[in-house]
N, C-alpha and C positions, 0 to 999 in steps of 0.2 A: 502490498501499499504508498502512502506521503507521497504520492505519485498529483499534483498539480492538473484538474478539468481546465480545458480548456476549448473553446466554443470548437464545434464542428467547421464556423467559416476561413479559422486561422489556420487550418489544420493543413491547406494548398500553400502557403506564404511561406515562403525561402529564411533563412532565419529562423522557423519556427519550431516554437518546443519538441513536435514530433520529426521536423525535421534533429535538430540535438539528443533523440532518446533513439531514433537510428544510426544513426553516428559511433552511440556510445552499448547498445546493444554489437557494432558492429566489433567492437575495437573488441565487447564483451566477450564474447564468440572468437575471436583470436585467440586471448590468452589461454581461455578453454585447449583449447587447438594442443596452443604449445605445449601444454599442459600436461593433458592428456589424461581428460578428465570426462568419461564416455555419462556417466552420468551424470551429471554437471550440464554435458550438452544434450541430452536426451531429456532430461527436464526444462531447457531450454525450449528443445522446437513441441512436447510438448504445449508446453501454457504457448507459444506462438499458433497455437492453430486452433483450435478457442478461439472457437471469436463471442469478442466481448460485446457486451452488454448497448445494446442502445444510449449513445450519448454521450458514452465515456471508450472510446476510442481516441487516443493517443498516438496511436503511430499510423500512416496509411495501412490500407488492405496488401494495399501491393507490397509494403515495405515489411507487412508482416513476413506474409508466405512466404519473400529471399529469403525472413531470418527462419525459419522454420525448417527451408529445404538445407538450406547453406548445413544450420545445426546437426540438423540428420548424416547429409554427407564426411560430417567435421565426427561424428562422432562413429561410425562406419566406421571414417580413418586409423582414430586412434585405437579401436578396438584386431581392427589385423594388427 
């Protein structure tokens, strides 16, 4: 929890909270990848696959699915 709630209209604005959150998630993916943490990568994958409640979107749907797919591929890479 502890995330800000922003209006849906502001989600597509460059430099918005959604953009910063996407960059933070990409950084988290790289850290978990280098640390070989398949369980955390799988957990991140599962959380990003969940569809957020109406009015509680903090990241674009396209970015959310990108992070979910990337987390799963990194998870498989870490398991191998």
